[in-house]
LOSE-519085 format. One record per residue (C-alpha): residue number from 0; residue in one letter; x, y, z. Coordinates in nm, 4 decimals. Each point is the difference from the previous one (the first is absolute). Layout:
! LOSE-519085
  pos  code         x         y         z
  NUM     A         X         Y         Z
...
! end
This chain:
! LOSE-519085
  pos  code         x         y         z
    0     X   -1.9247    3.4820   -1.5084
    1     X    0.2884   -0.2253    0.0918
    2     X    0.2283    0.1212    0.2803
    3     X    0.3697    0.0153   -0.0480
    4     X    0.1217   -0.3295    0.1517
    5     X    0.3384    0.1390    0.0919
    6     X   -0.1723    0.2506    0.2359
    7     X   -0.2373   -0.2428    0.1612
    8     X    0.1669   -0.3377    0.0319
    9     X    0.3461    0.0671    0.1379
   10     X    0.1756   -0.3354   -0.0326
   11     X   -0.3217   -0.1918   -0.0250
   12     X   -0.1131   -0.1058   -0.3425
   13     X   -0.3686    0.0356    0.0155
   14     X   -0.2813   -0.0249   -0.2481
   15     X   -0.0714    0.3178   -0.1977
   16     X   -0.2503    0.0521   -0.2790
   17     X    0.1375    0.0103   -0.3456
   18     X   -0.1419    0.2914   -0.1983
   19     X   -0.0941   -0.2242   -0.2918
   20     X   -0.1614   -0.2989    0.1754
   21     X   -0.2391   -0.0721    0.2850
   22     X    0.1386   -0.1842    0.3030
   23     X   -0.2064   -0.3192    0.0569
   24     X   -0.0098   -0.2415    0.2893
   25     X    0.1338   -0.3358   -0.1064
   26     X   -0.3077   -0.1750    0.1439
   27     X   -0.2412    0.2054   -0.2086
   28     X   -0.1020   -0.0572   -0.3588
   29     X    0.2790    0.1011   -0.2393
   30     X   -0.0728    0.3102   -0.1962
   31     X    0.1476    0.0275   -0.3485
   32     X    0.2644    0.2601   -0.0287
   33     X    0.2376    0.0883   -0.2749
   34     X    0.3630    0.0389    0.1029
   35     X    0.3141    0.0024   -0.2124
   36     X    0.2294   -0.2782    0.1175
   37     X    0.3608   -0.0739   -0.0743
   38     X    0.1745   -0.3384    0.0224
   39     X    0.2314   -0.0149    0.2965
   40     X    0.3677   -0.0296   -0.0908
   41     X    0.1607   -0.2058    0.2715
   42     X    0.3516    0.1095    0.0732
   43     X    0.1602   -0.2788    0.2095
   44     X    0.2874    0.0331    0.2342
   45     X    0.3160   -0.1840   -0.1105
   46     X    0.1302   -0.2521    0.2617
   47     X    0.3050   -0.1489   -0.1761
   48     X   -0.1317   -0.1663   -0.3079
   49     X   -0.3462   -0.0491    0.1608
   50     X   -0.2842    0.2564   -0.0165
   51     X   -0.2579    0.0483    0.2794
   52     X   -0.2932    0.2278   -0.0590
   53     X   -0.1006    0.2059    0.3149
   54     X   -0.3571    0.1262   -0.0089
   55     X   -0.1389    0.2157    0.2860
   56     X   -0.3594    0.0885    0.0528
   57     X   -0.0898    0.2895    0.2227
   58     X   -0.3401    0.1318    0.1024
   59     X   -0.2204    0.0930    0.2898
   60     X   -0.1776   -0.2769    0.1866
   61     X   -0.3105   -0.1044   -0.1958
   62     X    0.1279    0.1207   -0.3360
   63     X    0.0225   -0.3552   -0.1369
   64     X    0.3762   -0.0290   -0.0043
   65     X    0.0049   -0.3678    0.1131
   66     X   -0.2501   -0.0915   -0.2751
   67     X    0.1838    0.1879   -0.2656
   68     X    0.3500   -0.1262    0.0851
   69     X   -0.1309   -0.3556    0.0407
   70     X   -0.1102    0.0263   -0.3621
   71     X    0.3515    0.1151   -0.0937
   72     X    0.1371   -0.2905    0.2013
   73     X   -0.1997   -0.2448   -0.2105
   74     X    0.1148    0.1796   -0.3146
   75     X    0.3667   -0.0335    0.1213
   76     X   -0.0476   -0.3744    0.0673
   77     X   -0.1378   -0.0448   -0.3507
   78     X    0.2682    0.2209   -0.1566
   79     X    0.2927   -0.2061    0.1378
   80     X   -0.1919   -0.3318    0.0147
   81     X    0.0723   -0.0141    0.3711
   82     X    0.0228   -0.3166    0.2030
   83     X   -0.0434    0.1569    0.3413
   84     X   -0.1907    0.2956    0.1444
   85     X    0.0919    0.1100    0.3529
   86     X   -0.2530    0.2335    0.1669
   87     X   -0.1641    0.0935    0.3299
   88     X   -0.3371    0.0360   -0.1791
   89     X   -0.2385   -0.2928    0.0272
   90     X   -0.0560   -0.0818   -0.3684
   91     X   -0.3077   -0.2180   -0.0554
   92     X   -0.0287    0.0174   -0.3763
   93     X    0.2451    0.0220   -0.2876
   94     X   -0.0234    0.0859   -0.3693
   95     X   -0.0832   -0.3062   -0.2010
   96     X    0.3534   -0.0739   -0.1320
   97     X    0.1556    0.0252    0.3460
   98     X   -0.2749   -0.2132    0.1470
   99     X    0.0690   -0.2604   -0.2675
  100     X    0.3732    0.0100    0.0874
  101     X   -0.0734   -0.0380    0.3665
  102     X   -0.2217   -0.3010   -0.0743
  103     X    0.2895   -0.1535   -0.1880
  104     X    0.2428    0.0682    0.2849
  105     X    0.1913    0.2603   -0.1938
  106     X   -0.1022    0.3129    0.1887
  107     X   -0.0252    0.0604    0.3755
  108     X   -0.1316    0.2889    0.2181
  109     X    0.1969    0.0206    0.3201
  110     X   -0.2029    0.1979    0.2521
  111     X    0.2057    0.1320    0.2929
  112     X    0.0936    0.3186    0.1772
  113     X    0.3007   -0.1396    0.1912
  114     X    0.3196    0.1214   -0.1649
  115     X    0.2022   -0.2981    0.1191
  116     X   -0.2488   -0.2511   -0.1393
  117     X   -0.0118    0.1960   -0.3223
  118     X    0.3803   -0.0122   -0.0281
  119     X    0.0021   -0.3754    0.0831
  120     X   -0.2580   -0.0563   -0.2741
  121     X    0.2106    0.1929   -0.2458
  122     X    0.3067   -0.2056    0.0903
  123     X   -0.1931   -0.3186   -0.0447
  124     X   -0.1375    0.1223   -0.3333
  125     X    0.3196    0.0836   -0.1713
  126     X   -0.0240    0.0194   -0.3758
  127     X   -0.3810    0.0724    0.0047
  128     X   -0.1067    0.3230   -0.1625
  129     X   -0.1420    0.1963    0.2897
  130     X   -0.2322    0.3058    0.0397
  131     X   -0.0270    0.1660    0.3405
  132     X   -0.2981    0.2236    0.1027
  133     X    0.0010    0.1665    0.3456
  134     X   -0.3079    0.1936    0.1037
  135     X    0.0464    0.2910    0.2438
  136     X    0.3783   -0.0466    0.0103
  137     X    0.0614    0.3256    0.1892
  138     X   -0.1934   -0.1084    0.3041
  139     X    0.2413   -0.2922    0.0451
  140     X    0.3209    0.2029   -0.0019
  141     X   -0.0936    0.2908    0.2259
  142     X    0.2489   -0.0903    0.2687
  143     X    0.3779    0.0041   -0.0271
  144     X    0.0414   -0.3739    0.0531
  145     X   -0.2675   -0.0955   -0.2501
  146     X    0.1470    0.2385   -0.2549
  147     X    0.3405   -0.1526    0.0526
  148     X   -0.1390   -0.3494   -0.0537
  149     X   -0.1706    0.1127   -0.3223
  150     X    0.3178    0.1597   -0.1319
  151     X    0.1889   -0.3225    0.0704
  152     X   -0.2677   -0.2003   -0.1788
  153     X   -0.0380    0.2266   -0.3043
  154     X    0.3774    0.0246   -0.0318
  155     X    0.0226   -0.3793    0.0017
  156     X   -0.2734   -0.0237   -0.2655
  157     X    0.1550    0.2551   -0.2327
  158     X    0.3635   -0.0996    0.0430
  159     X   -0.0927   -0.3694   -0.0557
  160     X   -0.2653    0.0669   -0.2611
  161     X    0.1014   -0.2805   -0.2294
  162     X   -0.0070   -0.2535    0.2926
  163     X   -0.3541    0.1026    0.1026
  164     X   -0.1110    0.0867   -0.3558
  165     X   -0.2321    0.2807    0.1180
  166     X   -0.1532    0.1596   -0.3051
  167     X   -0.2315    0.2590    0.1532
  168     X   -0.0309    0.1566    0.3442
  169     X   -0.3299    0.1928    0.0570
  170     X   -0.1125    0.1776    0.3111
  171     X   -0.2619    0.2427    0.1294
  172     X    0.0106    0.2796    0.2521
  173     X   -0.2191    0.2835    0.1227
  174     X    0.2898    0.2400    0.0265
  175     X    0.2377    0.0453   -0.2926
  176     X    0.3018    0.0010    0.2292
  177     X   -0.1161   -0.2653    0.2400
  178     X    0.2113   -0.2800   -0.1528
  179     X    0.3780   -0.0293   -0.0035
  180     X    0.1864    0.2286   -0.2477
  181     X    0.1927   -0.3150   -0.0998
  182     X   -0.2982   -0.0896   -0.2152
  183     X   -0.1410    0.3419   -0.0690
  184     X    0.3303    0.1098   -0.1518
  185     X   -0.0225   -0.2949   -0.2427
  186     X   -0.3705    0.0238   -0.0801
  187     X   -0.0788   -0.0863   -0.3645
  188     X   -0.3686    0.0982    0.0018
  189     X   -0.1950    0.2185    0.2475
  190     X   -0.3743   -0.0483    0.0192
  191     X   -0.2642    0.2191    0.1652
  192     X   -0.3478   -0.1638   -0.0270
  193     X   -0.2705    0.2593   -0.0501
  194     X   -0.3085   -0.2003    0.0927
  195     X   -0.1663    0.0000   -0.3412
  196     X   -0.0392   -0.2461   -0.2828
  197     X   -0.0007    0.0377   -0.3773
  198     X   -0.2868   -0.0957   -0.2241
  199     X    0.1224   -0.3653   -0.0074
  200     X   -0.0164   -0.0161    0.3775
  201     X    0.3822    0.0023    0.0539
  202     X    0.1283    0.2014    0.2954
  203     X    0.2109    0.3053   -0.0816
  204     X    0.3050    0.1524    0.1627
  205     X    0.2288    0.2843   -0.0559
  206     X    0.3348   -0.1535   -0.1168
  207     X    0.3570    0.1176   -0.0226
  208     X    0.2840   -0.1903   -0.1540
  209     X    0.2617    0.2037    0.1927
  210     X    0.0184    0.0510    0.3730
  211     X    0.1460    0.3489   -0.0267
  212     X   -0.2729    0.1127   -0.2413
  213     X   -0.2570   -0.1273    0.2543
  214     X    0.1621    0.2064    0.2668
  215     X   -0.0038    0.3102   -0.2147
  216     X   -0.3734   -0.0522   -0.0845
  217     X   -0.0947   -0.0773    0.3549
  218     X    0.1370    0.3391    0.1158
  219     X   -0.2106    0.1796   -0.2649
  220     X   -0.3314   -0.1665    0.0833
  221     X   -0.2301   -0.2217   -0.2019
  222     X   -0.1443    0.2769   -0.2131
  223     X    0.3474    0.0952   -0.1230
  224     X    0.1537   -0.3434   -0.0685
  225     X    0.2489    0.0201   -0.2892
  226     X    0.1377   -0.3509   -0.0264
  227     X   -0.2757   -0.2208    0.1461
  228     X   -0.2504   -0.1751   -0.2259
  229     X   -0.3127   -0.2146    0.0592
  230     X    0.0693   -0.3748   -0.0255
  231     X   -0.2794   -0.2564   -0.0096
  232     X    0.0399   -0.3361    0.1728
  233     X   -0.0114   -0.3253   -0.1951
  234     X   -0.2847   -0.1539    0.2020
  235     X   -0.3459    0.1362    0.0842
  236     X   -0.0919    0.1377    0.3370
  237     X   -0.2767   -0.2663    0.0234
  238     X    0.2501   -0.2771   -0.0493
  239     X    0.2643    0.1378    0.2416
  240     X   -0.2559    0.0389    0.2739
  241     X   -0.0425   -0.3780    0.0018
  242     X    0.3694   -0.0717    0.0122
  243     X    0.0999    0.0795    0.3570
  244     X   -0.1338    0.0125    0.3449
  245     X    0.0547    0.3382    0.1606
  246     X   -0.0573   -0.1405    0.3492
  247     X    0.2936   -0.2439   -0.0370
  248     X    0.2800    0.2381   -0.0947
  249     X    0.2841   -0.1080    0.2316
  250     X    0.2050    0.2909    0.1479
  251     X    0.3560   -0.0255   -0.1038
  252     X    0.2420   -0.0919    0.2782
  253     X    0.3539    0.1106   -0.0633
  254     X    0.1271   -0.0892    0.3476
  255     X    0.0363   -0.3808    0.0291
  256     X   -0.0944   -0.1399    0.3375
  257     X    0.0882   -0.3229    0.1827
  258     X   -0.3045   -0.1867    0.1145
  259     X   -0.0260   -0.2825    0.2437
  260     X   -0.0317   -0.2322   -0.2902
  261     X    0.3286    0.1308   -0.1394
  262     X    0.1972   -0.0499    0.3236
  263     X    0.0941   -0.3679   -0.0334
  264     X    0.0806   -0.0145   -0.3796
  265     X    0.2062    0.3242    0.0262
  266     X    0.1804   -0.1250    0.3011
  267     X    0.0830   -0.3183   -0.1928
  268     X    0.1430    0.2056   -0.2856
  269     X    0.2016    0.2034    0.2464
  270     X    0.1491   -0.3063    0.1624
  271     X    0.0780   -0.1570   -0.3377
  272     X    0.1753    0.3273   -0.0978
  273     X    0.2004   -0.0086    0.3276
  274     X    0.1059   -0.3580   -0.0746
  275     X    0.1146    0.0891   -0.3512
  276     X    0.1999    0.2996    0.1318
  277     X    0.1464   -0.2046    0.2858
  278     X   -0.1573    0.2180    0.2642
  279     X   -0.0405   -0.1526    0.3468
  280     X   -0.2918    0.1559    0.1787
  281     X    0.0264   -0.1896    0.3290
  282     X    0.1417    0.2120    0.2786
  283     X   -0.0676    0.3289   -0.1781
  284     X   -0.1849    0.2827    0.1672
  285     X   -0.2802    0.2164   -0.1423
  286     X    0.2404    0.2534   -0.1550
  287     X    0.1898   -0.2495   -0.2029
  288     X   -0.3095   -0.2087   -0.0944
  289     X   -0.1845    0.3133   -0.1202
  290     X    0.3111    0.1027   -0.2036
  291     X   -0.0127   -0.3334   -0.1773
  292     X   -0.3797    0.0413   -0.0554
  293     X    0.0581    0.3410   -0.1567
  294     X    0.2778   -0.1380   -0.2268
  295     X   -0.2145   -0.2943   -0.1097
  296     X   -0.3038    0.2228   -0.0590
  297     X    0.1965    0.2429   -0.2285
  298     X    0.1797   -0.2838   -0.1892
  299     X   -0.3084   -0.2188   -0.0550
  300     X   -0.2805    0.2330   -0.1106
  301     X   -0.0259    0.2751   -0.2653
  302     X   -0.2471    0.1702    0.2350
  303     X    0.1280   -0.0629    0.3584
  304     X   -0.2421   -0.0583    0.2773
  305     X   -0.0350    0.2848    0.2530
  306     X    0.2381   -0.0189    0.2906
  307     X   -0.3003    0.0142    0.2359
  308     X   -0.1216   -0.3361   -0.1463
  309     X    0.3426   -0.1546    0.0459
  310     X    0.0035    0.1043    0.3614
  311     X   -0.3592   -0.0800    0.0954
  312     X   -0.0460   -0.3268   -0.2000
  313     X    0.3226   -0.1699   -0.1053
  314     X    0.2056    0.0936    0.3048
  315     X   -0.2657   -0.1248    0.2313
  316     X   -0.0367   -0.3159   -0.2048
  317     X    0.3725   -0.0629    0.0437
  318     X   -0.0555    0.0368    0.3743
  319     X   -0.2991   -0.2373   -0.0039
  320     X    0.2137   -0.2640   -0.1756
  321     X    0.2996    0.0580    0.2384
  322     X    0.2219    0.0369   -0.3085
  323     X    0.2466    0.2286    0.1885
  324     X    0.0199   -0.2326    0.3131
  325     X    0.3469   -0.1492    0.0488
  326     X   -0.1406   -0.3097    0.1636
  327     X   -0.2429   -0.0972   -0.2659
  328     X    0.0590   -0.0344   -0.3761
  329     X   -0.3007    0.0805   -0.2110
  330     X    0.0419   -0.0307   -0.3817
  331     X   -0.2287    0.0473   -0.2933
  332     X   -0.1299   -0.3641    0.0354
  333     X   -0.1731    0.1014    0.3165
  334     X   -0.1467    0.3074   -0.1603
  335     X   -0.1227   -0.2131   -0.2890
  336     X   -0.1668   -0.2415    0.2349
  337     X   -0.1688    0.2846    0.1920
  338     X   -0.1174    0.1404   -0.3282
  339     X   -0.1547   -0.3327   -0.1007
  340     X   -0.1608   -0.0340    0.3366
! end
């Protein structure tokens, strides 16, 4: 007999047995089961005259949420004829049509977990129809600073949706409230993989086309769902297993850092900015120089670098180059030469 999920799971969406089907391990042979399925009705969020479909997949670890939502990601790419897929999942195989497009140079998979590199890729890919899939998003925004960076990023994506041409945003989490309410409030489809397959071998998930209806059902427990329905994936479990490497999923990094390799090129950009603004750095002390660094950081980047990085890397790089010394003039030409060397 199935336990009432609301009494046993708290805020953790776990795997409960459905009274009409047997729960199977995804790595076992698929047993044929009969389940009534309904076609999902995507209800996209309006962002001006552009529509972005937000799809969230929630399930306990080991329930097959990455596999299921990856299949939905492929379906999204096919539905909008995407040009670019951005994800932190190491995809090693694509559906035939997407593989053909990639071979022709008309489709790209950008694999990264660094939020700044992802944004830079989006800026460089303006006009390309884009699908984004983040696995285990909540783990990346557990701190205040990482959450703030994510809010800045998702606000930029949605407020400039036409510029970035994002068609779908998909993500997974173990906890239903682990991710930012900025996206949960706008969710178009909620998925809860249930670790079974239908007779054709497609994975199944509970599905809701309304976030509020999902919340109502969740409080009741799986045996009492009123609005949820079973939804089969487009691709088989056997195919999806071959499409990604679970050992190469890159943790999302929402807090951009300044590495040693970044020191010289960023210092050059800062000096060029000072030149454009008519700011003379020579003779300034730490307080004034850091104030200019803070101002440049906020003005130049959608997601600013942490102040700690400015202090520990760029400030010390300015000292190394004697940029602030009154007796020695160091301009961007010197930085460029050092960079080449």
